[in-house]
Backbone as a chain_set.jsonl record, in Angstrom:
{"seq": "MLSQNTPLTPAPEIARSNAELSALQSAAGRDPERLVETMQQVLLSLQCEHAAIRKRIQVVKRTLTGLVETFGLDISSNKELQHLIPQQYCGRSHPGLTETCRAMLMRLSRPMTTGELCKKIETEAPHLLERHKYPKVSVYVVLKRLVTYGQALEGVDERGKRTWLWVGAPRDIKTTSG", "coords": {"N": [[17.153, -2.354, -1.22], [16.217, -0.814, 1.84], [18.509, 0.923, 3.793], [19.368, 0.713, 7.215], [20.729, 2.762, 8.388], [20.686, 5.052, 6.795], [21.418, 8.358, 6.268], [19.348, 11.239, 6.61], [19.164, 13.953, 4.516], [18.842, 17.499, 4.427], [16.64, 19.16, 2.156], [17.539, 21.169, -0.733], [15.759, 23.252, -0.989], [15.208, 24.218, 1.535], [17.405, 25.788, 2.374], [17.238, 27.76, 0.421], [14.705, 28.841, 1.054], [15.215, 29.906, 3.585], [17.028, 31.941, 2.917], [15.404, 33.561, 1.321], [13.521, 34.345, 3.236], [15.133, 35.855, 4.971], [15.816, 37.987, 3.275], [13.29, 39.081, 2.863], [12.654, 39.892, 5.482], [14.555, 41.899, 5.908], [13.614, 43.803, 4.222], [11.412, 44.681, 5.533], [11.477, 47.036, 7.017], [11.259, 48.978, 5.072], [8.775, 48.766, 3.558], [6.212, 47.789, 5.137], [3.538, 46.909, 4.623], [3.607, 45.774, 2.078], [5.38, 43.732, 2.619], [3.812, 42.14, 4.353], [1.786, 41.301, 2.588], [3.355, 39.837, 0.768], [4.42, 37.896, 2.478], [2.066, 36.596, 3.167], [1.364, 35.454, 0.713], [3.553, 33.733, 0.417], [3.114, 32.064, 2.608], [0.634, 30.854, 1.905], [1.464, 29.507, -0.401], [3.333, 27.746, 0.711], [1.636, 26.238, 2.345], [0.12, 24.905, 0.42], [2.141, 23.373, -0.795], [2.831, 21.831, 1.416], [0.492, 20.318, 1.807], [0.541, 18.832, -0.569], [2.91, 17.402, -0.205], [2.268, 15.9, 2.095], [0.319, 14.272, 0.972], [1.864, 12.825, -0.894], [3.543, 11.488, 0.897], [1.716, 9.759, 2.138], [1.041, 8.148, -0.049], [3.497, 6.898, -0.567], [3.839, 5.537, 1.874], [1.642, 3.771, 1.754], [2.414, 2.312, -0.472], [4.819, 1.125, 0.429], [3.745, -0.42, 2.522], [2.098, -2.132, 1.045], [4.037, -3.503, -0.484], [5.508, -4.808, 1.535], [3.471, -6.393, 2.611], [2.527, -7.865, 0.363], [4.797, -9.285, -0.583], [5.592, -10.553, 1.689], [7.669, -9.592, 3.313], [10.175, -9.489, 5.829], [10.358, -7.187, 8.247], [11.3, -6.87, 10.744], [13.887, -6.378, 11.672], [14.43, -3.855, 10.837], [14.056, -1.075, 12.277], [13.52, 1.605, 11.684], [11.963, 1.457, 9.359], [9.793, 0.045, 10.379], [8.747, 2.008, 11.986], [7.808, 3.778, 10.09], [5.833, 2.44, 8.664], [2.377, 1.703, 9.059], [1.246, 0.495, 12.245], [-0.433, -1.816, 12.248], [0.59, -3.552, 10.382], [3.029, -4.342, 11.242], [4.986, -6.817, 12.718], [3.086, -8.888, 12.675], [1.768, -11.899, 13.8], [0.834, -14.053, 12.322], [-0.18, -14.677, 8.939], [-3.073, -13.047, 7.549], [-6.379, -13.705, 6.184], [-6.534, -12.49, 3.624], [-3.812, -12.254, 2.891], [-3.124, -14.947, 2.878], [-4.802, -16.016, 0.858], [-3.782, -14.585, -1.288], [-1.114, -15.529, -1.348], [-1.557, -18.263, -1.879], [-2.81, -18.177, -4.401], [-0.68, -17.166, -5.864], [1.093, -19.317, -5.815], [-0.24, -21.275, -7.257], [-0.715, -22.921, -10.387], [-2.811, -23.021, -12.029], [-6.225, -22.03, -12.755], [-8.435, -21.684, -9.959], [-11.371, -22.738, -8.19], [-13.563, -21.128, -5.812], [-14.317, -22.933, -3.824], [-12.335, -24.946, -4.071], [-10.096, -23.458, -3.349], [-10.768, -22.846, -0.713], [-10.681, -25.415, 0.444], [-7.946, -25.937, 0.185], [-6.911, -23.957, 1.871], [-8.022, -24.79, 4.307], [-6.599, -27.151, 4.592], [-3.908, -26.31, 4.756], [-3.882, -24.141, 6.57], [-5.767, -24.455, 8.89], [-6.754, -23.102, 11.153], [-7.297, -20.566, 10.292], [-9.772, -20.252, 8.989], [-11.565, -20.926, 10.929], [-12.788, -18.976, 12.559], [-14.592, -17.786, 10.9], [-17.957, -17.494, 10.003], [-19.147, -18.159, 7.572], [-17.037, -19.481, 5.699], [-16.493, -19.868, 2.916], [-17.778, -17.74, 1.704], [-16.353, -15.629, 2.836], [-13.811, -16.052, 1.709], [-14.491, -15.726, -0.976], [-15.178, -12.983, -1.002], [-12.682, -11.837, -0.414], [-11.274, -12.679, -2.711], [-12.672, -11.33, -4.749], [-11.975, -8.753, -4.051], [-9.213, -8.845, -4.539], [-9.311, -9.013, -7.291], [-10.312, -6.473, -7.896], [-8.118, -5.009, -7.079], [-6.436, -5.593, -9.082], [-4.809, -7.785, -8.92], [-5.599, -10.366, -9.325], [-7.321, -12.541, -11.599], [-10.662, -13.024, -12.605], [-12.512, -15.738, -13.693], [-14.238, -18.202, -15.761], [-14.775, -21.642, -15.609], [-14.869, -24.744, -17.593], [-17.171, -25.991, -16.64], [-18.756, -23.935, -15.968], [-18.262, -22.77, -13.557], [-17.127, -20.242, -11.338], [-13.806, -19.044, -11.427], [-10.468, -18.353, -10.171], [-7.432, -16.65, -10.713], [-4.026, -15.934, -10.316], [-2.511, -12.898, -11.372], [0.08, -13.041, -12.405], [0.245, -15.563, -13.513], [-0.222, -17.713, -16.451], [-2.546, -16.384, -18.819], [-4.926, -17.929, -19.812], [-7.656, -18.242, -19.635], [-11.173, -17.654, -19.984], [-12.153, -14.517, -19.162], [-14.435, -12.943, -16.874], [-14.51, -10.498, -15.827], [-14.105, -7.037, -16.586]], "CA": [[16.671, -2.471, 0.14], [16.511, 0.371, 2.625], [19.52, 0.769, 4.827], [18.898, 1.169, 8.522], [21.486, 3.929, 8.818], [20.748, 6.046, 5.736], [21.165, 9.674, 6.853], [18.427, 12.088, 5.883], [19.782, 15.257, 4.282], [17.821, 18.501, 4.142], [16.493, 19.516, 0.748], [18.089, 22.489, -1.055], [14.708, 24.257, -0.857], [15.247, 24.786, 2.886], [18.397, 26.863, 2.358], [16.682, 28.827, -0.406], [13.62, 29.463, 1.809], [15.816, 30.719, 4.65], [17.597, 33.135, 2.29], [14.28, 34.41, 0.933], [12.959, 34.905, 4.456], [16.056, 36.9, 5.438], [15.663, 39.134, 2.381], [11.989, 39.698, 3.142], [12.719, 40.544, 6.789], [15.338, 43.13, 5.793], [12.783, 44.772, 3.516], [10.279, 45.025, 6.391], [11.569, 48.43, 7.424], [10.946, 49.861, 3.947], [7.35, 48.747, 3.208], [5.621, 46.686, 5.916], [2.312, 46.385, 4.01], [4.033, 44.898, 0.98], [5.958, 42.551, 3.255], [2.708, 41.31, 4.845], [1.181, 40.675, 1.415], [4.304, 38.85, 0.251], [4.488, 36.78, 3.435], [0.807, 35.878, 3.046], [1.489, 34.635, -0.486], [4.519, 32.672, 0.719], [2.446, 31.121, 3.511], [-0.328, 30.083, 1.125], [2.229, 28.615, -1.26], [3.9, 26.674, 1.556], [0.55, 25.361, 2.781], [-0.197, 24.033, -0.731], [3.248, 22.42, -0.908], [2.724, 20.932, 2.57], [-0.591, 19.371, 1.519], [1.014, 17.927, -1.618], [3.925, 16.52, 0.392], [1.55, 14.941, 2.95], [-0.321, 13.307, 0.081], [2.932, 11.96, -1.416], [3.99, 10.636, 2.012], [0.714, 8.701, 2.298], [1.169, 7.228, -1.189], [4.715, 6.111, -0.348], [3.567, 4.623, 2.988], [0.775, 2.701, 1.266], [3.217, 1.474, -1.37], [5.695, 0.315, 1.288], [2.901, -1.392, 3.207], [1.702, -3.127, 0.047], [5.2, -4.332, -0.826], [5.801, -5.672, 2.684], [2.376, -7.352, 2.734], [2.455, -8.726, -0.819], [5.948, -10.167, -0.704], [5.868, -11.164, 2.976], [9.0, -9.172, 3.755], [10.396, -9.403, 7.267], [10.921, -5.869, 8.558], [11.534, -6.831, 12.184], [15.22, -5.853, 11.988], [14.517, -2.479, 10.361], [13.231, -0.285, 13.201], [13.099, 2.835, 11.02], [10.87, 1.102, 8.466], [8.659, -0.286, 11.239], [8.183, 3.275, 12.45], [7.16, 4.447, 8.962], [4.671, 1.672, 8.209], [1.359, 1.619, 10.113], [1.453, -0.581, 13.221], [-1.181, -3.045, 12.001], [1.335, -4.441, 9.507], [4.32, -4.687, 11.844], [5.046, -7.891, 13.7], [1.91, -9.753, 12.667], [2.238, -13.237, 14.132], [0.473, -14.979, 11.248], [-0.854, -13.952, 7.863], [-4.524, -13.061, 7.554], [-7.038, -14.395, 5.078], [-6.141, -11.871, 2.353], [-2.433, -12.633, 2.589], [-3.109, -16.378, 2.585], [-5.386, -16.189, -0.483], [-2.808, -14.028, -2.235], [0.022, -16.458, -1.433], [-1.983, -19.506, -2.537], [-2.999, -17.905, -5.827], [0.652, -17.013, -6.458], [1.721, -20.638, -5.955], [-1.005, -22.152, -8.139], [-0.41, -22.77, -11.805], [-4.057, -23.147, -12.775], [-7.352, -21.359, -12.099], [-9.058, -22.45, -8.873], [-12.679, -22.265, -7.74], [-13.565, -20.689, -4.418], [-14.364, -24.149, -3.001], [-11.004, -25.576, -4.092], [-9.197, -22.614, -2.564], [-11.146, -23.044, 0.697], [-10.145, -26.715, 0.875], [-6.5, -25.791, 0.322], [-6.675, -23.159, 3.082], [-8.335, -25.664, 5.443], [-5.52, -28.127, 4.701], [-2.639, -25.683, 5.131], [-4.027, -23.214, 7.696], [-7.142, -24.683, 9.344], [-7.153, -22.109, 12.158], [-7.631, -19.312, 9.636], [-11.187, -20.182, 8.639], [-12.39, -21.32, 12.075], [-13.563, -17.867, 13.127], [-15.534, -17.282, 9.892], [-19.21, -18.229, 10.004], [-19.297, -18.665, 6.211], [-15.681, -19.366, 5.159], [-16.471, -19.764, 1.459], [-18.176, -16.365, 1.388], [-15.224, -14.775, 3.209], [-12.773, -16.234, 0.688], [-15.022, -15.114, -2.189], [-15.06, -11.527, -0.848], [-11.254, -11.52, -0.556], [-10.901, -12.872, -4.112], [-13.248, -10.219, -5.51], [-11.151, -7.587, -3.74], [-7.955, -9.014, -5.26], [-9.597, -8.672, -8.688], [-10.383, -5.003, -7.989], [-6.746, -4.508, -6.92], [-5.679, -5.943, -10.272], [-3.858, -8.825, -8.562], [-6.134, -11.669, -9.722], [-8.316, -12.542, -12.674], [-11.849, -13.834, -12.367], [-12.864, -16.412, -14.934], [-15.242, -19.256, -15.702], [-14.219, -22.893, -16.143], [-15.715, -25.451, -18.553], [-18.432, -26.363, -15.99], [-19.487, -22.705, -15.671], [-17.948, -22.313, -12.19], [-16.229, -19.086, -11.252], [-12.434, -19.411, -11.057], [-9.58, -17.25, -9.795], [-6.072, -16.896, -11.172], [-3.078, -14.853, -10.033], [-2.2, -12.17, -12.592], [1.372, -13.469, -12.922], [0.121, -16.87, -14.155], [-0.697, -17.611, -17.829], [-3.929, -15.904, -18.903], [-5.583, -18.709, -20.856], [-9.037, -18.505, -19.283], [-12.117, -16.63, -20.406], [-12.434, -13.687, -17.991], [-15.756, -12.345, -16.788], [-14.373, -9.116, -15.351], [-13.542, -6.046, -17.492]], "C": [[17.069, -1.225, 0.917], [17.537, 0.069, 3.698], [18.976, 1.322, 6.133], [19.575, 2.47, 8.932], [21.628, 4.98, 7.725], [20.444, 7.408, 6.332], [20.209, 10.466, 5.975], [19.064, 13.454, 5.742], [18.694, 16.255, 3.938], [17.801, 18.854, 2.652], [17.063, 20.906, 0.498], [17.056, 23.601, -0.923], [14.739, 24.936, 0.511], [16.22, 25.948, 2.932], [17.87, 28.043, 1.563], [15.587, 29.573, 0.349], [14.159, 30.349, 2.913], [16.406, 32.009, 4.087], [16.492, 34.104, 1.878], [13.677, 35.099, 2.152], [13.833, 36.029, 4.996], [15.921, 38.153, 4.586], [14.349, 39.854, 2.64], [12.004, 40.458, 4.476], [13.504, 41.851, 6.715], [14.552, 44.214, 5.068], [11.616, 45.258, 4.367], [10.295, 46.487, 6.798], [11.144, 49.372, 6.323], [9.447, 49.919, 3.655], [6.663, 47.572, 3.907], [4.355, 46.1, 5.285], [2.637, 45.411, 2.879], [4.622, 43.598, 1.537], [4.861, 41.614, 3.747], [2.036, 40.585, 3.678], [2.075, 39.559, 0.871], [4.361, 37.633, 1.169], [3.206, 35.94, 3.385], [0.846, 34.948, 1.826], [2.439, 33.46, -0.267], [3.862, 31.613, 1.596], [1.441, 30.257, 2.752], [0.373, 29.077, 0.22], [2.795, 27.438, -0.466], [2.822, 25.719, 2.035], [0.13, 24.41, 1.657], [0.882, 22.963, -0.902], [3.165, 21.376, 0.201], [1.646, 19.882, 2.327], [-0.155, 18.356, 0.463], [2.037, 16.934, -1.07], [3.264, 15.486, 1.29], [0.884, 13.858, 2.104], [0.708, 12.322, -0.476], [3.433, 10.998, -0.337], [3.008, 9.482, 2.192], [0.803, 7.678, 1.172], [2.381, 6.32, -0.989], [4.502, 5.119, 0.796], [2.691, 3.461, 2.539], [1.53, 1.755, 0.343], [4.139, 0.562, -0.571], [4.899, -0.784, 1.984], [2.496, -2.502, 2.251], [2.838, -4.054, -0.329], [5.519, -5.307, 0.298], [4.753, -6.774, 2.776], [2.368, -8.35, 1.575], [3.587, -9.743, -0.873], [6.354, -10.808, 0.621], [7.236, -10.82, 3.52], [9.06, -9.074, 5.271], [11.076, -8.072, 7.564], [11.256, -5.741, 10.037], [12.895, -6.258, 12.548], [15.376, -4.396, 11.572], [13.563, -1.61, 11.172], [12.708, 0.987, 12.546], [11.908, 2.555, 10.094], [9.619, 0.733, 9.259], [7.954, 0.982, 11.709], [7.378, 3.956, 11.334], [5.868, 3.762, 8.52], [3.669, 1.578, 9.355], [1.507, 0.36, 10.962], [0.739, -1.88, 12.885], [-0.42, -4.032, 11.125], [2.656, -4.902, 10.118], [4.154, -5.835, 12.83], [3.811, -8.762, 13.758], [2.377, -11.187, 12.865], [1.914, -14.268, 13.057], [-0.257, -14.198, 10.173], [-2.369, -14.07, 7.989], [-5.073, -13.753, 6.324], [-6.621, -13.814, 3.724], [-4.74, -12.31, 1.953], [-2.341, -14.105, 2.207], [-3.686, -16.648, 1.196], [-4.407, -15.712, -1.544], [-1.664, -15.019, -2.451], [-0.364, -17.745, -2.157], [-2.198, -19.302, -4.02], [-1.656, -17.77, -6.535], [1.288, -18.369, -6.743], [1.039, -21.514, -6.988], [-0.687, -21.878, -9.596], [-1.667, -22.887, -12.669], [-5.167, -22.387, -12.052], [-8.002, -22.273, -11.063], [-10.433, -21.86, -8.566], [-12.56, -21.843, -6.281], [-13.546, -21.904, -3.484], [-13.012, -24.84, -2.926], [-10.011, -24.783, -3.246], [-9.488, -22.76, -1.072], [-10.573, -24.359, 1.234], [-8.643, -26.649, 1.085], [-6.147, -25.014, 1.595], [-6.936, -24.016, 4.319], [-7.236, -26.699, 5.67], [-4.252, -27.492, 5.269], [-2.727, -24.771, 6.349], [-5.444, -23.315, 8.255], [-7.646, -23.637, 10.349], [-7.683, -20.824, 11.531], [-9.121, -19.168, 9.349], [-12.115, -20.516, 9.803], [-13.286, -20.198, 12.571], [-14.565, -17.258, 12.135], [-16.789, -18.15, 9.886], [-19.459, -18.88, 8.646], [-17.954, -18.517, 5.495], [-15.63, -19.169, 3.644], [-16.835, -18.344, 1.017], [-17.028, -15.406, 1.708], [-14.118, -14.855, 2.171], [-13.22, -15.575, -0.616], [-14.866, -13.588, -2.139], [-13.603, -11.094, -1.02], [-10.835, -11.63, -2.016], [-11.454, -11.757, -4.999], [-12.426, -8.952, -5.291], [-9.812, -7.664, -4.479], [-8.135, -8.713, -6.749], [-9.644, -7.152, -8.836], [-9.011, -4.365, -7.821], [-5.914, -4.783, -8.167], [-4.666, -7.047, -10.017], [-4.316, -10.214, -9.003], [-7.119, -11.469, -10.863], [-9.453, -13.463, -12.278], [-12.239, -14.453, -13.7], [-13.949, -17.45, -14.71], [-14.624, -20.513, -16.305], [-15.231, -23.563, -17.079], [-17.056, -25.884, -17.965], [-19.276, -25.134, -15.641], [-19.246, -22.182, -14.264], [-16.95, -21.166, -12.248], [-14.855, -19.545, -10.769], [-11.608, -18.156, -10.817], [-8.156, -17.628, -10.181], [-5.214, -15.689, -10.841], [-2.659, -14.207, -11.34], [-0.878, -12.628, -13.204], [1.331, -14.796, -13.663], [-0.358, -16.681, -15.596], [-2.182, -17.248, -17.878], [-4.677, -16.638, -20.013], [-7.016, -19.072, -20.479], [-9.909, -17.359, -19.798], [-12.486, -15.815, -19.171], [-13.84, -13.128, -18.057], [-15.666, -10.91, -16.312], [-13.647, -8.306, -16.399], [-12.651, -6.578, -18.451]], "O": [[18.131, -0.649, 0.68], [17.434, -0.925, 4.417], [18.212, 2.288, 6.141], [19.031, 3.208, 9.753], [22.603, 5.732, 7.727], [19.348, 7.621, 6.851], [20.255, 10.374, 4.748], [19.464, 14.057, 6.738], [17.734, 15.919, 3.245], [18.836, 18.842, 1.987], [17.078, 21.739, 1.404], [17.419, 24.766, -0.763], [14.344, 26.094, 0.637], [15.889, 27.0, 3.479], [18.031, 29.193, 1.971], [15.532, 30.802, 0.299], [13.624, 31.43, 3.158], [16.296, 33.062, 4.715], [16.619, 35.315, 2.06], [13.361, 36.288, 2.109], [13.314, 37.055, 5.435], [15.912, 39.264, 5.116], [14.295, 41.084, 2.638], [11.431, 41.542, 4.581], [13.151, 42.816, 7.393], [14.792, 45.404, 5.272], [10.898, 46.167, 3.952], [9.241, 47.112, 6.912], [10.701, 50.482, 6.615], [8.895, 51.011, 3.517], [6.547, 46.488, 3.335], [4.121, 44.897, 5.405], [2.013, 44.358, 2.75], [4.394, 42.515, 1.0], [4.973, 40.401, 3.572], [1.75, 39.391, 3.769], [1.598, 38.47, 0.554], [4.351, 36.491, 0.709], [3.254, 34.72, 3.543], [0.413, 33.798, 1.9], [2.172, 32.341, -0.704], [4.027, 30.415, 1.364], [1.408, 29.041, 2.947], [-0.068, 27.936, 0.088], [2.745, 26.29, -0.908], [3.06, 24.514, 2.123], [-0.179, 23.245, 1.91], [0.575, 21.793, -1.127], [3.396, 20.19, -0.032], [1.85, 18.7, 2.604], [-0.443, 17.166, 0.583], [2.024, 15.759, -1.436], [3.646, 14.316, 1.264], [0.884, 12.682, 2.468], [0.452, 11.119, -0.524], [3.715, 9.833, -0.62], [3.429, 8.341, 2.38], [0.659, 6.478, 1.407], [2.3, 5.113, -1.216], [4.941, 3.972, 0.7], [2.948, 2.31, 2.889], [1.314, 0.543, 0.371], [4.234, -0.632, -0.854], [5.327, -1.937, 2.03], [2.544, -3.68, 2.605], [2.634, -5.259, -0.478], [5.772, -6.487, 0.054], [5.085, -7.94, 2.99], [2.217, -9.552, 1.793], [3.366, -10.916, -1.171], [7.35, -11.529, 0.677], [7.896, -11.666, 4.125], [8.109, -8.629, 5.914], [12.226, -7.854, 7.183], [11.471, -4.635, 10.533], [13.048, -5.7, 13.635], [16.37, -3.763, 11.928], [12.404, -1.431, 10.799], [11.582, 1.406, 12.815], [10.955, 3.334, 10.054], [8.506, 1.071, 8.855], [6.729, 1.025, 11.816], [6.384, 4.629, 11.605], [4.931, 4.415, 8.062], [4.066, 1.393, 10.506], [1.853, -0.706, 10.454], [1.25, -2.954, 13.203], [-0.739, -5.221, 11.116], [3.326, -5.769, 9.557], [3.265, -5.804, 13.682], [3.517, -9.329, 14.81], [3.287, -11.643, 12.172], [2.64, -15.249, 12.898], [-0.882, -13.175, 10.456], [-2.881, -15.077, 8.478], [-4.326, -14.316, 5.524], [-6.38, -14.564, 2.779], [-4.508, -12.693, 0.806], [-1.573, -14.472, 1.318], [-3.115, -17.43, 0.435], [-4.227, -16.361, -2.574], [-1.291, -15.312, -3.587], [0.413, -18.263, -2.959], [-1.816, -20.152, -4.824], [-1.506, -18.209, -7.675], [1.938, -18.557, -7.771], [1.672, -22.411, -7.546], [-0.423, -20.74, -9.985], [-1.588, -22.855, -13.897], [-5.056, -22.128, -10.853], [-8.105, -23.483, -11.266], [-10.64, -20.651, -8.666], [-11.582, -22.161, -5.605], [-12.843, -21.903, -2.474], [-12.587, -25.271, -1.855], [-9.195, -25.355, -2.524], [-8.565, -22.794, -0.258], [-10.045, -24.405, 2.345], [-8.116, -27.226, 2.037], [-5.205, -25.366, 2.306], [-6.161, -23.976, 5.275], [-6.969, -27.082, 6.809], [-3.603, -28.058, 6.149], [-1.752, -24.638, 7.089], [-6.235, -22.382, 8.118], [-8.837, -23.33, 10.381], [-8.431, -20.081, 12.166], [-9.67, -18.071, 9.459], [-13.333, -20.397, 9.671], [-14.427, -20.444, 12.963], [-15.297, -16.33, 12.479], [-16.71, -19.373, 9.779], [-19.926, -20.017, 8.574], [-17.745, -17.546, 4.768], [-14.816, -18.391, 3.146], [-16.26, -17.818, 0.065], [-16.76, -14.479, 0.944], [-13.548, -13.832, 1.792], [-12.415, -14.932, -1.29], [-14.465, -12.975, -3.128], [-13.322, -10.102, -1.692], [-10.114, -10.766, -2.514], [-10.765, -11.294, -5.907], [-12.206, -8.174, -6.22], [-9.331, -6.653, -4.989], [-7.215, -8.214, -7.396], [-9.086, -6.602, -9.785], [-8.763, -3.29, -8.366], [-4.806, -4.263, -8.297], [-3.748, -7.231, -10.816], [-3.509, -11.142, -9.052], [-7.669, -10.386, -11.061], [-9.245, -14.529, -11.699], [-12.288, -13.764, -14.719], [-14.507, -17.564, -13.618], [-14.023, -20.463, -17.378], [-16.309, -23.025, -17.328], [-17.997, -26.124, -18.721], [-20.37, -25.262, -15.092], [-19.932, -21.263, -13.815], [-16.057, -21.131, -13.095], [-14.747, -20.329, -9.826], [-11.991, -17.052, -11.205], [-7.729, -18.769, -10.002], [-5.626, -14.55, -11.06], [-2.469, -14.91, -12.332], [-0.737, -12.603, -14.427], [2.279, -15.131, -14.373], [-0.851, -15.607, -15.94], [-2.976, -17.743, -17.078], [-5.023, -16.042, -21.033], [-7.541, -20.086, -20.939], [-9.433, -16.245, -20.016], [-13.069, -16.353, -18.229], [-14.375, -12.87, -19.136], [-16.65, -10.173, -16.385], [-12.706, -8.785, -17.031], [-12.112, -5.835, -19.271]]}, "num_chains": 1, "name": "protein.A"}
């Protein structure tokens, strides 16, 4: 778990970069054209590193967001983490349809049809489907998305109805997806 008071220490690359910059500046008096070329190369290199670091930061943020969302972690006491994760995931008063479908699939020990899952949602969280014009279609779309995320399996039961199963559950159904 992340500590709220973990100090951030500068990377060793910063000290090295400062030393390189000092050496380059002292050489400026000797050959300014060479210095400009070298500085241009350094700048281009740093811009590439910056882009790569920004990309890594986004991956880590998405991973943190996914972990918080998937496992329903309470981050209200961790202000630093709240600052790092996009606002839409912080302090949500109730889980949305995706989170509810995910949680229900996790709890179930057998494959469920979309209709069965809708009935369970209506029983446990009736307010959730009230604003959907076609609740069964909304649940179906969420379940298809969970399959694309690799979090659920889509299958067919003995009556030929489409079923959904959390990946962590036993995989004893005939799957129709990949």
